[in-house]
C-alpha positions as CSV (number, residue, x, y, z in Angstrom):
1,M,-14.7,3.6,26.7
2,I,-17.6,5.2,25.1
3,N,-21.0,3.4,25.3
4,K,-22.3,3.9,21.8
5,R,-25.9,3.4,22.7
6,L,-25.6,6.1,25.3
7,L,-23.8,8.3,22.8
8,I,-26.6,8.0,20.4
9,K,-29.2,8.9,23.0
10,N,-27.1,12.0,24.0
11,L,-26.9,13.1,20.4
12,L,-30.6,12.7,19.9
13,A,-31.4,14.5,23.1
14,H,-28.8,17.3,22.8
15,N,-29.6,19.0,19.6
16,D,-31.4,18.7,16.3
17,E,-29.2,18.1,13.3
18,N,-26.4,20.6,13.2
19,S,-22.8,21.0,12.0
20,F,-21.4,18.0,13.9
21,Y,-24.3,15.7,13.8
22,D,-26.8,14.4,11.1
23,K,-29.5,11.7,11.2
24,K,-31.0,9.6,8.5
25,R,-34.0,7.2,8.3
26,K,-31.9,4.8,6.2
27,L,-28.7,4.7,4.1
28,N,-28.3,3.2,0.7
29,I,-24.8,3.3,-0.7
30,G,-25.6,0.4,-3.1
31,E,-27.1,3.0,-5.5
32,K,-25.3,5.9,-7.1
33,E,-27.5,8.6,-5.7
34,G,-27.4,7.2,-2.2
35,K,-23.6,6.8,-2.4
36,A,-23.2,10.4,-3.6
37,K,-25.3,11.9,-0.9
38,F,-23.5,9.8,1.8
39,L,-20.1,11.1,0.5
40,K,-21.4,14.7,0.4
41,H,-22.4,14.5,4.1
42,I,-19.0,12.9,5.0
43,C,-17.3,15.7,3.3
44,A,-19.4,18.4,4.8
45,L,-19.1,17.2,8.4
46,S,-15.4,16.7,8.1
47,N,-14.8,20.2,6.8
48,S,-17.2,21.7,9.4
49,N,-15.5,20.0,12.3
50,P,-11.7,19.9,11.7
51,K,-10.7,19.0,15.2
52,N,-13.4,16.8,16.6
53,N,-15.5,13.8,15.7
54,S,-18.8,14.2,13.7
55,Y,-21.6,11.6,13.7
56,I,-24.3,10.4,11.4
57,V,-27.1,8.3,13.1
58,I,-28.9,5.9,10.8
59,G,-32.4,4.5,11.6
60,V,-34.1,7.5,13.2
61,E,-37.2,9.3,12.1
62,D,-36.4,12.9,11.3
63,E,-39.5,14.6,12.7
64,D,-39.8,13.0,16.1
65,N,-36.4,11.2,16.7
66,E,-38.3,7.9,16.9
67,I,-35.7,5.0,16.8
68,E,-37.0,2.7,14.1
69,G,-33.7,0.9,13.3
70,V,-32.2,-0.5,10.1
71,D,-30.7,-3.8,9.0
72,F,-27.3,-4.8,10.3
73,F,-24.7,-3.5,7.9
74,D,-21.3,-5.1,7.9
75,D,-19.4,-3.3,5.2
76,S,-15.9,-3.3,6.7
77,K,-14.5,-1.6,3.5
78,I,-16.5,1.6,3.8
79,Q,-13.2,3.4,4.2
80,N,-12.2,2.2,0.8
81,L,-15.3,3.9,-0.7
82,V,-14.4,7.2,1.1
83,N,-10.8,7.1,0.1
84,A,-11.7,6.5,-3.6
85,Y,-14.0,9.5,-3.9
86,L,-12.6,12.1,-1.4
87,Q,-9.4,14.1,-1.3
88,N,-8.0,14.3,2.2
89,P,-10.5,11.8,3.4
90,P,-11.4,11.6,7.1
91,I,-11.3,8.2,8.9
92,V,-14.8,6.8,8.8
93,S,-16.3,3.9,10.7
94,Y,-19.8,2.4,10.7
95,E,-21.0,0.6,13.8
96,N,-24.2,-1.3,14.5
97,I,-25.7,-0.4,17.8
98,P,-28.5,-2.6,19.3
99,F,-31.4,-1.2,21.3
100,P,-33.6,-3.3,23.6
101,H,-36.9,-2.3,22.1
102,L,-35.8,-3.2,18.4
103,P,-36.1,-6.7,16.9
104,S,-32.9,-8.7,17.0
105,D,-32.3,-8.1,13.3
106,K,-32.5,-4.4,13.6
107,V,-29.9,-1.9,14.9
108,V,-29.2,1.8,14.8
109,G,-26.2,2.6,12.6
110,L,-23.5,5.0,13.9
111,V,-21.2,6.7,11.4
112,T,-18.2,8.3,13.1
113,I,-16.1,10.8,11.0
114,R,-12.7,11.8,12.3
115,P,-10.8,14.5,10.2
116,Q,-7.1,14.1,9.5
117,G,-4.8,17.1,9.9
118,G,-7.4,19.8,9.4
119,K,-7.0,19.6,5.6
120,L,-9.8,20.6,3.4
121,C,-11.9,17.6,2.2
122,A,-13.3,17.6,-1.4
123,L,-14.7,15.3,-4.0
124,R,-11.9,13.6,-5.9
125,K,-14.1,12.8,-9.0
126,N,-17.6,13.1,-10.4
127,I,-20.4,11.1,-8.8
128,W,-24.1,11.5,-9.6
129,K,-24.8,15.3,-10.0
130,Y,-21.8,16.3,-7.9
131,Y,-18.6,17.4,-9.7
132,G,-15.1,16.5,-8.8
133,G,-13.4,19.2,-6.9
134,S,-16.6,20.2,-5.1
135,V,-16.3,21.2,-1.4
136,F,-19.2,20.9,1.1
137,F,-19.8,22.4,4.5
138,R,-22.6,22.2,6.9
139,D,-25.0,25.1,6.9
140,G,-27.1,24.4,9.9
141,S,-28.6,20.9,9.3
142,I,-27.9,20.9,5.5
143,S,-24.7,19.9,3.7
144,M,-24.1,22.6,1.1
145,P,-21.5,23.2,-1.6
146,K,-19.4,26.3,-1.0
147,V,-16.5,28.2,-2.5
148,F,-13.7,27.8,0.0
149,D,-12.2,31.2,0.7
150,I,-12.1,31.3,4.5
151,E,-10.2,29.6,7.2
152,I,-11.7,26.4,8.6
153,K,-13.0,27.3,12.1
154,D,-13.3,25.0,15.0
155,V,-16.5,25.8,17.0
156,N,-17.7,22.4,18.2
157,S,-14.8,20.7,20.1
158,E,-16.1,21.6,23.6
159,I,-19.7,20.6,22.8
160,V,-18.7,17.2,21.2
161,S,-16.3,16.5,24.1
162,A,-19.0,17.1,26.6
163,I,-21.4,14.8,24.7
164,E,-18.8,12.1,24.5
165,S,-17.8,12.4,28.2
166,H,-21.4,11.9,29.2
167,A,-21.5,8.6,27.2
168,Q,-18.7,6.8,29.1
169,N,-19.4,3.2,30.0
170,N,-19.5,1.9,33.6
171,I,-20.0,-1.4,35.5
172,E,-23.7,-1.0,35.8
173,L,-24.2,-0.5,32.1
174,T,-22.0,-3.4,31.3
175,L,-23.8,-5.8,33.7
176,D,-27.2,-4.6,32.5
177,G,-26.0,-5.3,28.9
178,V,-24.9,-8.9,29.7
179,F,-28.2,-9.7,31.4
180,D,-30.2,-8.1,28.5
181,F,-28.3,-10.1,26.0
182,M,-28.5,-13.5,27.9
183,N,-32.3,-13.0,28.3
184,S,-33.1,-11.9,24.8
185,R,-31.1,-14.6,23.1
186,K,-31.8,-17.5,25.5
187,D,-33.1,-19.7,22.7
188,Y,-29.7,-19.8,21.0
189,S,-27.3,-20.9,23.8
190,P,-26.0,-17.5,24.8
191,A,-22.5,-17.3,26.3
192,Y,-20.0,-14.7,27.3
193,K,-16.3,-14.3,27.7
194,V,-14.1,-11.7,29.3
195,F,-10.9,-10.7,27.4
196,K,-8.0,-9.1,29.2
197,E,-10.1,-8.7,32.4
198,Y,-11.9,-5.8,30.7
199,F,-13.7,-6.6,27.4
200,V,-17.0,-8.4,27.8
201,V,-18.2,-10.2,24.6
202,C,-21.6,-12.0,24.4
203,W,-22.6,-14.2,21.6
204,A,-25.4,-16.6,20.7
205,A,-25.8,-19.1,17.9
206,K,-27.5,-22.2,16.6
207,E,-25.1,-25.1,16.1
208,K,-25.4,-27.2,13.1
209,R,-23.2,-30.0,11.7
210,K,-22.7,-30.7,8.0
211,N,-20.2,-33.2,6.5
212,G,-18.4,-33.6,9.8
213,N,-17.9,-29.9,10.3
214,T,-19.5,-27.6,12.9
215,Y,-21.1,-24.4,11.7
216,Y,-23.3,-21.8,13.4
217,S,-26.3,-20.0,12.1
218,R,-28.4,-17.2,13.6
219,V,-25.2,-15.8,15.0
220,D,-25.3,-12.7,17.2
221,I,-22.0,-11.3,18.7
222,E,-22.0,-8.1,20.8
223,L,-19.2,-6.2,22.5
224,I,-21.0,-5.2,25.6
225,N,-18.6,-2.4,26.8
226,E,-19.5,-0.3,23.8
227,H,-22.9,-1.8,23.0
228,V,-21.7,-2.5,19.5
229,K,-23.1,-5.5,17.6
230,L,-19.9,-7.0,16.0
231,F,-21.7,-9.6,13.9
232,Y,-25.3,-10.7,13.1
233,S,-26.8,-13.0,10.6
234,E,-30.0,-15.0,10.3
235,L,-28.7,-17.0,7.3
236,D,-25.0,-17.4,7.3
237,E,-22.9,-20.3,8.4
238,V,-19.9,-19.3,10.4
239,S,-17.1,-20.9,12.5
240,I,-16.1,-19.4,15.8
241,T,-12.7,-19.8,17.4
242,L,-11.7,-18.3,20.8
243,S,-8.3,-17.8,22.4
244,E,-7.1,-15.8,25.4
245,D,-6.9,-12.6,23.4
246,Q,-8.8,-13.2,20.1
247,F,-12.3,-13.9,18.8
248,K,-12.1,-15.2,15.3
249,I,-15.1,-15.6,12.9
250,V,-14.9,-17.2,9.6
251,E,-18.1,-16.7,7.5
252,Y,-19.2,-19.1,4.8
253,V,-21.7,-18.8,2.0
254,Y,-23.7,-21.8,0.6
255,M,-23.9,-21.4,-3.1
256,G,-24.1,-23.4,-6.3
257,L,-26.3,-24.6,-9.1
258,Q,-28.6,-27.6,-9.1
259,D,-26.6,-30.4,-7.3
260,T,-23.3,-28.5,-6.9
261,Y,-23.9,-26.5,-3.7
262,E,-20.9,-26.1,-1.4
263,Y,-19.8,-24.0,1.5
264,Y,-17.3,-21.3,0.3
265,P,-15.3,-19.2,2.8
266,L,-16.3,-15.6,2.5
267,E,-14.5,-13.5,5.1
268,E,-12.4,-13.9,8.2
269,V,-12.8,-11.4,11.0
270,V,-10.3,-11.5,13.8
271,I,-11.0,-9.3,16.9
272,T,-7.8,-8.9,19.0
273,F,-8.1,-7.5,22.5
274,K,-5.1,-5.7,24.0
275,A,-3.9,-5.3,27.6
276,N,-3.9,-1.4,27.1
277,G,-7.7,-1.3,26.8
278,S,-7.9,-1.2,23.0
279,Y,-8.9,-3.7,20.4
280,D,-8.3,-4.2,16.7
281,I,-10.7,-5.7,14.1
282,D,-9.0,-7.2,11.0
283,N,-11.1,-8.3,8.1
284,K,-9.7,-10.6,5.4
285,L,-11.6,-11.5,2.3
286,L,-11.3,-15.3,1.6
287,F,-13.9,-15.6,-1.2
288,R,-13.0,-17.3,-4.5
289,P,-16.1,-17.3,-6.7
290,P,-17.2,-20.7,-8.0
291,Q,-17.0,-21.0,-11.8
292,F,-19.8,-22.7,-13.8
293,D,-20.6,-23.7,-17.3
294,K,-21.4,-20.5,-19.4
295,K,-24.1,-22.2,-21.4
296,T,-25.9,-23.1,-18.1
297,L,-25.5,-19.6,-16.8
298,Y,-26.9,-18.0,-20.0
299,H,-30.0,-20.1,-19.5
300,L,-30.4,-19.0,-15.8
301,Y,-29.6,-15.4,-16.6
302,N,-32.4,-15.2,-19.3
303,S,-34.8,-17.1,-17.1
304,N,-34.2,-14.6,-14.3
305,N,-34.8,-11.7,-16.7
306,A,-38.1,-13.3,-17.7
307,L,-39.2,-13.8,-14.2
308,I,-38.5,-10.1,-13.3
309,E,-40.4,-9.1,-16.4
310,K,-43.4,-11.1,-15.2
311,L,-43.3,-9.4,-11.8
312,R,-43.0,-6.0,-13.4
313,S,-46.0,-6.7,-15.8
314,K,-48.0,-8.5,-12.9
315,I,-48.2,-11.7,-14.8
316,P,-49.1,-14.6,-12.6
317,L,-46.2,-17.0,-11.9
318,T,-46.4,-20.7,-12.5
319,K,-45.5,-23.3,-9.9
320,N,-42.1,-23.8,-11.6
321,D,-41.6,-19.9,-11.6
322,K,-42.2,-19.7,-7.9
323,A,-39.7,-22.4,-7.3
324,D,-37.1,-20.5,-9.4
325,M,-37.8,-17.2,-7.6
326,I,-36.2,-18.6,-4.4
327,N,-32.9,-18.9,-6.2
328,L,-33.1,-15.8,-8.3
329,P,-30.9,-13.4,-6.3
330,A,-28.2,-16.1,-5.8
331,T,-28.1,-17.1,-9.4
332,Y,-27.9,-13.4,-10.5
333,L,-25.0,-13.1,-8.1
334,I,-23.3,-16.2,-9.5
335,C,-23.8,-14.9,-13.1
336,Y,-22.0,-11.6,-12.1
337,L,-19.2,-13.5,-10.4
338,N,-18.8,-15.4,-13.7
339,E,-18.3,-12.3,-15.8
340,F,-22.0,-11.5,-16.6
341,S,-21.3,-7.8,-15.9
342,E,-25.0,-6.7,-16.4
343,A,-26.3,-9.2,-13.8
344,K,-25.4,-6.8,-11.0
345,D,-27.6,-4.0,-12.6
346,K,-30.3,-6.5,-13.2
347,L,-30.3,-7.5,-9.6
348,E,-30.4,-3.9,-8.3
349,E,-33.2,-3.1,-10.7
350,A,-35.2,-6.1,-9.3
351,K,-35.2,-4.8,-5.7
352,P,-38.7,-3.3,-5.6
353,Y,-40.3,-6.3,-7.3
354,L,-38.6,-8.8,-5.0
355,K,-39.5,-6.8,-2.0
356,A,-43.1,-6.7,-3.0
357,Y,-43.1,-10.4,-3.9
358,N,-42.4,-11.9,-0.5
359,S,-40.1,-11.5,2.5
360,E,-38.1,-14.7,2.0
361,V,-37.0,-13.8,-1.5
362,Y,-36.3,-10.2,-0.5
363,S,-34.1,-11.5,2.4
364,M,-32.2,-13.6,-0.2
365,Y,-31.8,-10.5,-2.2
366,K,-30.2,-8.5,0.7
367,E,-27.9,-11.4,1.3
368,S,-26.7,-11.5,-2.3
369,M,-26.2,-7.7,-2.3
370,R,-24.2,-8.0,0.9
371,I,-21.8,-10.6,-0.6
372,L,-21.5,-8.5,-3.8
373,R,-20.7,-5.3,-1.7
374,K,-17.9,-7.2,0.1
375,V,-16.4,-8.5,-3.1
376,R,-16.6,-5.3,-5.0
377,Y,-15.0,-3.0,-2.4
378,N,-12.1,-5.5,-2.1
């Protein structure tokens, strides 16, 4: 089993960006430009490496390889995006890899691209400034459009195999990972469980009870064998159920208007561990958006627009304005889920103003965008 943290270190130490490896400071597939560039790199790496894995490392400074980290990214439907825009799409996975020196809310993103059948990958349709039918290859460290008139060559298999073989996990790395986790999360009742005499899962969470039900917040779940953070959230409420071969997580979101707040199931994640040394992760969207009175929503929507305009124009906020700002991302999200189609664009446009306003509101913005991303790609 590959230790993903060690794999990232090997990639950073082995070479600068090349035809099987790319690195980015951050990734933003929530915006059209960021989504288009991500798909371009996926296409280019897949075409340049028809018989081996390619990788994109997210959260690393380009000039000095300094590991800065990014927010935990849990978009299980990233393959849906790739399938929608690429012909002969590769299999793509995004994993969140913790590093000891990073804060608990930061990870390094690892994108793995595995081509299928050696077929040429191309854009299926237009996106941003790239046209449908475009084909991309890696030219050194750059993903470039090219006219395809040559045979796809495999030149990296031996190099990639060597890098992966030097990233295999062992007992020492597993034990170190368990102790690191237990020490770093000791304020939140850390625990561990071994599945199938092989897989070691550590988790920590703060227990909370509401209306007779048990929920957990500040949840952190890590597969130690691979050093992959399977789940992390400072804000969410989740339920956790364990069996002999499964770890099941049901994530809830607390949303509503005025006095109508409730917990709504968002997503179920079931991790099934097998005796043959493999595991599956199945995600099932459970969310059914709450519906509210349209007249009330129109008022909130216009009020949100007015607040953003004040921030844009640097007009001081009143006491009531500041109270409303806390709920602004969530109310934009509720408006969008109740068929206010422009609310999504308004929320995305508000990002720089909310980020500059304060960290609490910006954190609520990221949470709303995360829920929106899950719902849209399903």
